[in-house]
MIGULUM-276421 format. One line per field, with one value per residue (C-alpha): x, y, z; residue number from 1. Coordinates in nm, 3 decimals, m for minus. Example, Ala and Ser with C-alpha at 12.3 -4.5 7.8 and 13.67 -1.06 7.14 Angstrom:
BEGIN
east 1.230_1.367
north m0.450_m0.106
up 0.780_0.714
k 1_2
! end
This chain:
BEGIN
east 11.816_11.992_12.347_12.594_12.952_13.111_13.485_13.628_13.982_14.193_14.457_14.722_14.982_15.293_15.550_15.784_15.506_15.400_15.119_15.035_14.844_14.472_14.489_14.245_14.403_14.358_14.549_14.718_14.613_14.787_15.032_14.956_15.289_15.242_15.065_14.863_14.638_14.325_14.442_14.510_14.155_13.999_14.212_14.096_13.734_13.782_13.744_13.383_13.144_12.866_12.931_12.564_12.645_12.726_13.070_13.124_13.472_13.450_13.757_13.852_14.139_14.320_14.308_14.100_14.407_14.462_14.114_14.159_14.483_14.337_14.036_14.266_14.473_14.165_14.024_14.361_14.359_14.002_14.089_14.408_14.235_13.933_13.709_13.405_13.170_12.959_13.184_13.129_13.359_13.222_13.407_13.385_13.259_12.979_12.883_12.881_12.634_12.421_12.418_12.292_11.995_11.925_11.946_11.674_11.440_11.639_11.662_11.807_12.087_12.024_12.159_12.486_12.682_12.597_12.704_13.079_13.365_13.604_13.638_13.571_13.211_13.120_13.276_13.073_12.758_12.842_12.866_12.512_12.400_12.544_12.371_12.045_12.074_12.147_11.830_12.023_11.852_12.191_12.488_12.805_13.090_13.442_13.783_14.062_14.317_14.132_14.144_13.852_13.932_13.579_13.413_13.065_13.138_12.876_12.598_12.686_12.683_12.316_12.192_12.012_11.967_11.607_11.515_11.403_11.637_11.574_11.263_11.442_11.500_11.856_11.902_12.280_12.521_12.883_13.168_13.509_13.874_14.141_14.506_14.806_14.826_14.463_14.358_14.074_14.277_14.447_14.807_14.956_15.220_15.106_15.281_15.277_15.087_14.791_14.717_14.460_14.379_14.334_14.140_14.288_14.218_13.853_13.832_13.983_13.727_13.444_13.582_13.600_13.241_13.093_13.326_13.475_13.156_12.842_12.584_12.693_12.480_12.432_12.374_12.693_12.803_13.066_13.116_13.393_13.358_13.528_13.295_12.962_12.632_12.335_11.974_11.810_11.551_11.839_12.076_11.790_11.712_12.036_12.345_12.698_12.760_12.971_13.104_13.288_13.645_13.743_13.559_13.265_13.176_13.117_12.951_12.706_12.609_12.529_12.327_12.132_12.046_11.910_11.667_11.561_11.769_11.974_12.320_12.424_12.759_12.816_13.118_13.178_13.195_13.568_13.779_14.156_14.269_14.620_14.653_14.961_15.154_15.050_15.311_15.152_15.313_15.133_15.030_14.850_14.666_14.541_14.436_14.217_14.057_14.002_13.812_13.584_13.505_13.451_13.216_13.024_12.995_12.852_12.601_12.482_12.475_12.268_11.987_11.637_11.296_11.168_10.881_11.086_11.408_11.539_11.747_12.088_12.348_12.722_12.638_12.450_12.783_12.991_13.263_13.369_13.322_13.112_13.411_13.526_13.188_13.154_13.187_13.550_13.660_13.833_14.030_14.129_14.255_14.450_14.620_14.706_14.853_15.054_15.209_15.261_15.439_15.670_15.748_15.841_16.065_16.248_16.317_16.440_16.146_16.041_15.805_15.617_15.590_15.456_15.198_15.087_15.023_14.848_14.604_14.474_14.399_14.241_14.006_13.873_13.810_13.874_13.743_13.413_13.154_13.029_12.683_12.423_12.564_12.241_12.020_12.273_12.272_11.891_11.893_12.135_11.923_11.619_11.825_11.941_11.582_11.514_11.802_11.662_11.319_11.475_11.667_11.346_11.182_11.474_11.641_11.623_11.839_12.074_12.119_12.200_12.496_12.629_12.578_12.819_13.089_12.974_13.299_13.118_12.897_12.874_12.715_12.336_12.184_11.807_11.593_11.223_11.142_11.379_11.604_11.976_12.181_12.446_12.744_12.705_12.951_12.762_12.428_12.571_12.728_12.394_12.203_12.443_12.390_12.011_11.937_12.080_12.108_12.380_12.431_12.713_12.886_12.695_12.360_12.437_12.534_12.212_12.002_12.182_12.071_11.708_11.746_11.740_11.783_11.530_11.636_11.419_11.494_11.359_10.978_10.926_10.631_10.711_10.355_10.018_9.770_9.578_9.846_9.915_10.219_10.434_10.788_10.972_11.237_11.537_11.670_12.033_12.056_11.835_11.510_11.143_10.824_10.511_10.197_9.818_9.600_9.704_9.821_9.513_9.252_9.282_9.658_9.903_9.976_10.320_10.311_10.670_11.017_11.227_11.607_11.901_11.851_11.472_11.242_10.908_10.664_10.677_10.299_10.351_10.363_9.996_9.884_9.812_9.791_9.985_9.791_9.994_10.160_10.533_10.752_11.129_11.248_11.591_11.769_11.697_11.814_11.632_11.717_11.409_11.289_10.955_10.717_10.729_11.107_11.068_10.812_11.034_11.322_11.114_11.020_11.367_11.573_11.342_11.622_11.742_11.386_11.261_11.558_11.485_11.106_11.170_11.377_11.081_10.853_11.115_11.115_10.734_10.723_11.003_10.802_10.492_10.695_10.842_10.490_10.490_10.112_9.978_9.641_9.610_9.343_9.193_8.914_8.835_8.800_9.046_9.174_9.411_9.680_9.975_10.343_10.346_10.315
north m14.710_m14.477_m14.415_m14.148_m14.159_m13.812_m13.752_m13.399_m13.383_m13.074_m12.952_m12.684_m12.521_m12.712_m12.763_m12.499_m12.238_m12.294_m12.114_m11.761_m11.485_m11.532_m11.911_m12.117_m12.283_m12.656_m12.906_m13.100_m13.013_m13.218_m13.021_m13.064_m13.240_m13.482_m13.819_m13.746_m13.993_m14.002_m14.297_m14.498_m14.438_m14.532_m14.845_m14.949_m14.919_m15.213_m15.432_m15.320_m15.604_m15.370_m15.084_m14.991_m14.635_m14.319_m14.178_m13.802_m13.653_m13.286_m13.107_m12.829_m12.608_m12.366_m12.105_m12.063_m12.100_m12.449_m12.573_m12.687_m12.874_m13.030_m13.159_m13.322_m13.485_m13.626_m13.763_m13.925_m14.088_m14.216_m14.366_m14.527_m14.686_m14.802_m14.864_m14.995_m14.764_m14.488_m14.188_m13.815_m13.522_m13.194_m12.871_m12.502_m12.441_m12.691_m12.510_m12.175_m12.312_m12.473_m12.147_m11.963_m12.197_m12.155_m11.775_m11.783_m11.863_m11.691_m11.366_m11.172_m11.431_m11.478_m11.831_m11.725_m11.743_m12.114_m12.200_m12.208_m12.455_m12.262_m12.382_m12.720_m12.651_m12.513_m12.811_m13.046_m12.854_m12.900_m13.275_m13.258_m13.052_m13.308_m13.588_m13.397_m13.332_m13.705_m13.788_m13.980_m14.137_m14.155_m13.921_m14.108_m13.863_m13.996_m13.823_m13.882_m13.991_m14.302_m14.671_m14.917_m15.245_m15.395_m15.535_m15.469_m15.114_m14.945_m15.194_m15.167_m14.786_m14.770_m15.079_m14.875_m14.546_m14.428_m14.699_m14.655_m14.745_m14.679_m14.486_m14.252_m14.255_m14.289_m13.983_m13.974_m14.265_m14.211_m14.451_m14.394_m14.372_m14.622_m14.519_m14.696_m14.903_m15.019_m14.817_m14.566_m14.323_m14.015_m14.089_m13.808_m13.774_m13.627_m13.301_m13.105_m12.807_m13.038_m13.054_m12.777_m12.847_m13.219_m13.242_m13.578_m13.712_m13.603_m13.758_m14.084_m14.098_m14.034_m14.290_m14.552_m14.483_m14.476_m14.685_m14.922_m15.037_m15.225_m15.204_m15.183_m14.873_m14.591_m14.215_m14.016_m13.661_m13.662_m13.775_m13.796_m13.599_m13.876_m14.149_m13.980_m14.108_m13.870_m13.946_m13.726_m13.594_m13.442_m13.332_m13.151_m12.961_m12.919_m12.759_m12.744_m12.407_m12.199_m11.990_m12.284_m12.307_m12.644_m12.933_m12.893_m13.259_m13.238_m12.901_m13.071_m13.311_m13.009_m12.843_m13.157_m13.206_m12.849_m12.944_m13.266_m13.510_m13.782_m13.904_m14.258_m14.435_m14.789_m14.934_m15.182_m14.910_m14.838_m14.692_m14.649_m14.285_m14.217_m13.839_m13.657_m13.532_m13.183_m12.914_m12.638_m12.541_m12.638_m12.281_m12.255_m12.587_m12.484_m12.148_m12.331_m12.519_m12.190_m12.044_m12.349_m12.395_m12.024_m12.004_m12.321_m12.207_m11.873_m12.057_m12.272_m11.978_m11.761_m12.009_m11.878_m12.039_m12.119_m12.328_m12.588_m12.638_m12.820_m12.658_m12.824_m12.784_m12.862_m13.162_m13.318_m13.360_m13.482_m13.587_m13.454_m13.189_m13.097_m13.044_m12.761_m12.583_m12.513_m12.186_m12.269_m12.251_m11.914_m12.057_m12.364_m12.138_m11.913_m12.189_m12.411_m12.133_m11.999_m12.343_m12.378_m12.042_m12.160_m12.477_m12.264_m12.036_m12.337_m12.447_m12.100_m12.032_m11.676_m11.654_m11.966_m11.825_m11.494_m11.660_m11.882_m11.576_m11.412_m11.702_m11.579_m11.233_m11.383_m11.601_m11.300_m11.076_m11.189_m11.544_m11.434_m11.376_m11.017_m11.149_m11.377_m11.714_m11.899_m11.662_m11.655_m12.035_m12.037_m11.797_m12.016_m12.319_m12.152_m12.063_m12.421_m12.542_m12.295_m12.446_m12.795_m12.682_m12.533_m12.853_m13.054_m12.820_m12.786_m13.127_m13.207_m12.910_m12.944_m13.314_m13.252_m13.040_m13.315_m13.581_m13.389_m13.487_m13.845_m14.024_m14.354_m14.245_m14.019_m13.677_m13.685_m13.466_m13.482_m13.359_m13.284_m13.656_m13.725_m13.914_m13.927_m14.145_m14.374_m14.485_m14.813_m14.993_m14.885_m15.004_m15.338_m15.391_m15.323_m15.551_m15.837_m15.799_m15.808_m16.057_m16.408_m16.526_m16.587_m16.314_m16.206_m15.870_m15.753_m15.857_m15.684_m15.367_m15.381_m15.424_m15.142_m14.889_m14.943_m14.831_m14.498_m14.402_m14.216_m14.050_m13.955_m13.777_m13.843_m13.825_m13.793_m13.996_m14.221_m14.324_m14.364_m14.649_m14.648_m14.474_m14.623_m14.848_m14.865_m14.918_m15.186_m15.068_m15.213_m15.030_m14.926_m14.753_m14.623_m14.744_m14.729_m14.780_m14.931_m14.816_m14.804_m14.516_m14.151_m13.902_m13.682_m13.961_m14.179_m14.225_m14.448_m14.811_m14.929_m15.266_m15.333_m15.187_m15.226_m15.200_m15.227_m15.503_m15.528_m15.500_m15.324_m15.250_m15.595_m15.575_m15.321_m15.620_m15.693_m15.330_m15.352_m15.021_m14.976_m15.132_m14.955_m14.615_m14.572_m14.312_m14.276_m14.328_m14.185_m14.076_m14.351_m14.434_m14.678_m14.821_m14.854_m14.998_m14.918_m15.191_m15.055_m15.108_m15.466_m15.545_m15.386_m15.599_m15.917_m15.824_m15.720_m15.983_m16.269_m16.470_m16.189_m16.061_m16.398_m16.439_m16.104_m16.163_m16.491_m16.298_m16.073_m16.371_m16.520_m16.206_m16.211_m16.579_m16.520_m16.250_m16.469_m16.757_m16.523_m16.470_m16.105_m16.087_m15.887_m15.853_m15.486_m15.373_m15.043_m14.886_m15.210_m15.415_m15.652_m15.551_m15.776_m15.594_m15.736_m15.663_m15.718_m15.356
up 10.519_10.277_10.405_10.301_10.428_10.434_10.459_10.462_10.324_10.384_10.134_10.153_9.926_9.829_10.105_9.965_9.959_10.319_10.495_10.386_10.556_10.489_10.447_10.652_10.955_11.010_11.224_10.944_10.588_10.321_10.100_9.730_9.679_9.966_9.972_10.284_10.461_10.240_10.028_10.343_10.467_10.132_10.110_10.452_10.339_10.107_10.416_10.455_10.381_10.268_10.031_9.983_10.072_9.881_9.962_9.949_9.972_10.063_9.932_10.171_10.048_10.276_9.996_9.678_9.453_9.596_9.509_9.148_9.211_9.526_9.330_9.077_9.351_9.523_9.200_9.127_9.470_9.426_9.089_9.214_9.515_9.312_9.612_9.417_9.605_9.454_9.512_9.480_9.533_9.663_9.596_9.682_9.327_9.382_9.700_9.516_9.257_9.527_9.722_9.414_9.397_9.770_9.733_9.470_9.761_10.034_9.838_10.134_10.165_10.537_10.515_10.353_10.678_10.709_10.354_10.395_10.371_10.593_10.952_11.104_11.210_10.867_10.694_10.913_10.819_10.450_10.523_10.653_10.353_10.111_10.299_10.280_9.905_9.856_10.053_10.321_10.619_10.793_10.765_10.863_10.938_10.902_10.894_10.643_10.901_11.014_10.932_10.927_11.091_11.124_10.814_10.950_11.066_10.844_10.932_11.297_11.284_11.180_11.367_11.635_11.451_11.465_11.716_12.074_12.355_12.727_12.641_12.397_12.021_11.892_11.669_11.700_11.737_11.832_11.769_11.922_11.834_11.920_11.892_11.744_12.067_12.024_12.327_12.350_12.568_12.429_12.351_12.562_12.831_13.165_13.267_13.590_13.448_13.376_13.748_13.708_13.340_13.353_13.027_12.936_13.284_13.259_12.914_13.038_13.316_13.072_12.829_13.103_13.204_12.854_12.635_12.888_13.059_12.960_12.819_12.455_12.378_12.625_12.634_12.594_12.683_12.409_12.051_11.799_11.474_11.276_11.405_11.424_11.275_11.256_11.170_10.907_11.154_11.352_11.077_10.902_11.225_11.417_11.264_11.397_11.560_11.315_11.606_11.762_11.633_11.782_11.946_11.711_11.763_12.137_12.093_11.854_12.131_12.350_12.074_11.991_12.362_12.373_12.097_12.261_12.055_12.225_12.138_12.223_12.198_12.082_12.260_11.980_11.709_11.713_11.437_11.436_11.448_11.325_11.301_11.182_11.491_11.591_11.536_11.742_12.079_12.396_12.481_12.147_12.196_12.540_12.391_12.144_12.435_12.617_12.323_12.293_12.663_12.732_12.437_12.532_12.890_12.767_12.547_12.835_13.079_12.846_12.802_12.853_12.836_12.487_12.360_12.173_12.369_12.675_12.948_12.981_13.254_13.275_13.493_13.201_13.026_13.319_13.349_13.010_12.882_13.186_13.417_13.190_13.170_13.547_13.734_13.820_13.456_13.508_13.797_13.595_13.318_13.556_13.758_13.463_13.252_13.543_13.585_13.208_13.206_13.482_13.284_12.982_13.197_13.343_12.985_12.891_12.659_12.736_12.438_12.548_12.902_12.771_12.548_12.836_13.054_12.759_12.760_13.095_12.954_12.640_12.851_13.035_12.738_12.380_12.419_12.565_12.289_12.264_12.174_12.333_12.228_12.298_12.098_11.815_11.790_11.796_11.499_11.310_11.387_11.228_10.924_10.901_10.899_10.619_10.422_10.478_10.353_10.037_9.979_10.002_9.751_9.510_9.551_9.180_9.082_9.378_9.320_8.958_9.062_9.285_9.018_8.794_9.041_9.076_8.991_8.954_8.667_8.370_8.441_8.448_8.177_8.133_7.849_7.866_7.853_8.145_7.905_7.837_7.610_7.752_7.558_7.370_7.597_7.908_7.775_7.666_8.008_8.178_7.940_8.003_8.376_8.342_8.062_8.057_7.696_7.440_7.184_6.961_6.998_6.693_6.845_7.178_6.986_6.784_7.100_7.281_7.019_7.117_7.479_7.652_8.018_8.233_8.557_8.853_9.178_9.523_9.543_9.167_9.040_8.741_8.668_8.836_8.835_8.511_8.304_7.962_7.966_7.654_7.795_7.986_8.232_8.421_8.728_8.690_9.029_9.306_9.454_9.359_9.560_9.409_9.589_9.570_9.670_9.685_9.944_9.907_9.896_10.205_10.191_10.009_10.078_9.977_9.803_9.705_9.660_9.348_9.350_9.113_8.856_8.897_8.596_8.568_8.289_8.123_8.088_7.806_7.569_7.649_7.623_7.998_8.189_8.511_8.797_9.065_9.103_9.127_9.304_9.330_9.688_9.600_9.286_9.034_8.688_8.464_8.123_7.905_7.574_7.418_7.308_6.954_6.941_7.067_6.797_6.530_6.650_6.618_6.262_6.146_6.332_6.440_6.603_6.829_6.882_7.002_7.236_7.391_7.406_7.591_7.847_7.913_7.968_8.201_8.408_8.437_8.535_8.786_8.957_8.980_9.126_9.384_9.526_9.432_9.432_9.721_9.892_9.976_10.220_10.119_10.319_10.495_10.178_10.017_9.677_9.491_9.304_9.123_9.118_8.742_8.637
k 1_2_3_4_5_6_7_8_9_10_11_12_13_14_15_16_17_18_19_20_21_22_23_24_25_26_27_28_29_30_31_32_33_34_35_36_37_38_39_40_41_42_43_44_45_46_47_48_49_50_51_52_53_54_55_56_57_58_59_60_61_62_63_64_65_66_67_68_69_70_71_72_73_74_75_76_77_78_79_80_81_82_83_84_85_86_87_88_89_90_91_92_93_94_95_96_97_98_99_100_101_102_103_104_105_106_107_108_109_110_111_112_113_114_115_116_117_118_119_120_121_122_123_124_125_126_127_128_129_130_131_132_133_134_135_136_137_138_139_140_141_142_143_144_145_146_147_148_149_150_151_152_153_154_155_156_157_158_159_160_161_162_163_164_165_166_167_168_169_170_171_172_173_174_175_176_177_178_179_180_181_182_183_184_185_186_187_188_189_190_191_192_193_194_195_196_197_198_199_200_201_202_203_204_205_206_207_208_209_210_211_212_213_214_215_216_217_218_219_220_221_222_223_224_225_226_227_228_229_230_231_232_233_234_235_236_237_238_239_240_241_242_243_244_245_246_247_248_249_250_251_252_253_254_255_256_257_258_259_260_261_262_263_264_265_266_267_268_269_270_271_272_273_274_275_276_277_278_279_280_281_282_283_284_285_286_287_288_289_290_291_292_293_294_295_296_297_298_299_300_301_302_303_304_305_306_307_308_309_310_311_312_313_314_315_316_317_318_319_320_321_322_323_324_325_326_327_328_329_330_331_332_333_334_335_336_337_338_339_340_341_342_343_344_345_346_347_348_349_350_351_352_353_354_355_356_357_358_359_360_361_362_363_364_365_366_367_368_369_370_371_372_373_374_375_376_377_378_379_380_381_382_383_384_385_386_387_388_389_390_391_392_393_394_395_396_397_398_399_400_401_402_403_404_405_406_407_408_409_410_411_412_413_414_415_416_417_418_419_420_421_422_423_424_425_426_427_428_429_430_431_432_433_434_435_436_437_438_439_440_441_442_443_444_445_446_447_448_449_450_451_452_453_454_455_456_457_458_459_460_461_462_463_464_465_466_467_468_469_470_471_472_473_474_475_476_477_478_479_480_481_482_483_484_485_486_487_488_489_490_491_492_493_494_495_496_497_498_499_500_501_502_503_504_505_506_507_508_509_510_511_512_513_514_515_516_517_518_519_520_521_522_523_524_525_526_527_528_529_530_531_532_533_534_535_536_537_538_539_540_541_542_543_544_545_546_547_548_549_550_551_552_553_554_555_556_557_558_559_560_561_562_563_564_565_566_567_568_569_570_571_572_573_574_575_576_577_578_579_580_581
! end
């Protein structure tokens, strides 16, 4: 399963500059002259036993003029931490270039509203877009204020993804947060005004039912945006709602349920959440909740019959968020804000009291969408599917943009022959990993000059059965599938998979055509040497040439001894094909 871990990281102006009118508003963006929490999160990832994932850091500036400096800071942090995982950064300039490619198909720019890195829901959607471009099977959403404490967290997160449990397929898997006290409850102090706005009480009840009880995996009415794993079938179909300003994670569970996808929670999939303390006053925080719950209630209330959706009700998400989507939401808002206003008055805070009372007015007018929230989301969902279709069609060009910000490798530049030249040191390093023989520095340097690198993107065909074979390749990265048959003539039968370090095309030395076809399963890079170059090497430097030729024979014998000969049934008959291609 191809996994992509996606971490948005939010950056603001320097401390002395502060927030300015027009800047995006986030809970705790990191000032450019502050250390922030990203390095801590990346350091904690060193504990992970498997790093067979791609890591994407989405740089989200509060203002365009912050973007360039934020990118430099993030790259510095990545280099200092040195995680040893394939790491990309994704910037607003990358999104602009990707949008231009999408608009070549979507000429009316109908999808433009979904291609944004401003606002939590939009940022989450860009996480899904990056995962799609990188051909992920699983998008693993993490936040930059978390700490991994379980070495097998990544393996555990996808253990059930795409599998059937309780008669339903797991398309979404939620982990959960634990606080600094190693508890899954919110670290808050109960106050009297919460009597009618007992959000944390409802959450605690839900957490006890879903997290605190067996079985390990169960359906969930809530999820955490920083511990959310989404299967490609869902993230290609269901977007986050760009009209939700807060709580986009739980809203996504509602949206996915509407489209027939199920979210489950694994009560062993915990991650430590250590957010920066919130600075906003209580009246402002409850106002944010008012906007989200009023909007979600409107979306649920405005449902109508469609051919591809499922009706959902507040009770489907009980006890949380369901308790705040009922018909008594207005009463909850009124009573709680009246009590909060009284608390402010007792403390001598007239402004806080006034803003609390203003929350009541906002809930009855401004917070209510002036459009059909259900129909609007359906329209955005169709646009999101259009984006996914364009990604599938233009993935080569889109992936190339992302590869330019692959911090683990040099930029990928392809010519008409799908080739690029690596630096001598890079080629030598790869050769030493692949071939086990003694050679001097001069001999390695001589050998390195004979190689080139071919790159292929997902679903590109490298060769077909019967094609002339004149080159031997070693996989530097990615994955290839060897198959017989064809999609348009009875279907393909996969015979084997090749991964990093594997060799193919050794039969070029015997003028043997390819006996199988080969397709890239994901972005793949191969280092190759032509038969003609090998023969020239043997003539010009017999000692080095023979050493290298013996290595080729060793690879062939190794494959045969590994039982890599397969009997493939085609059309009812047995056809023997060989892995030695």
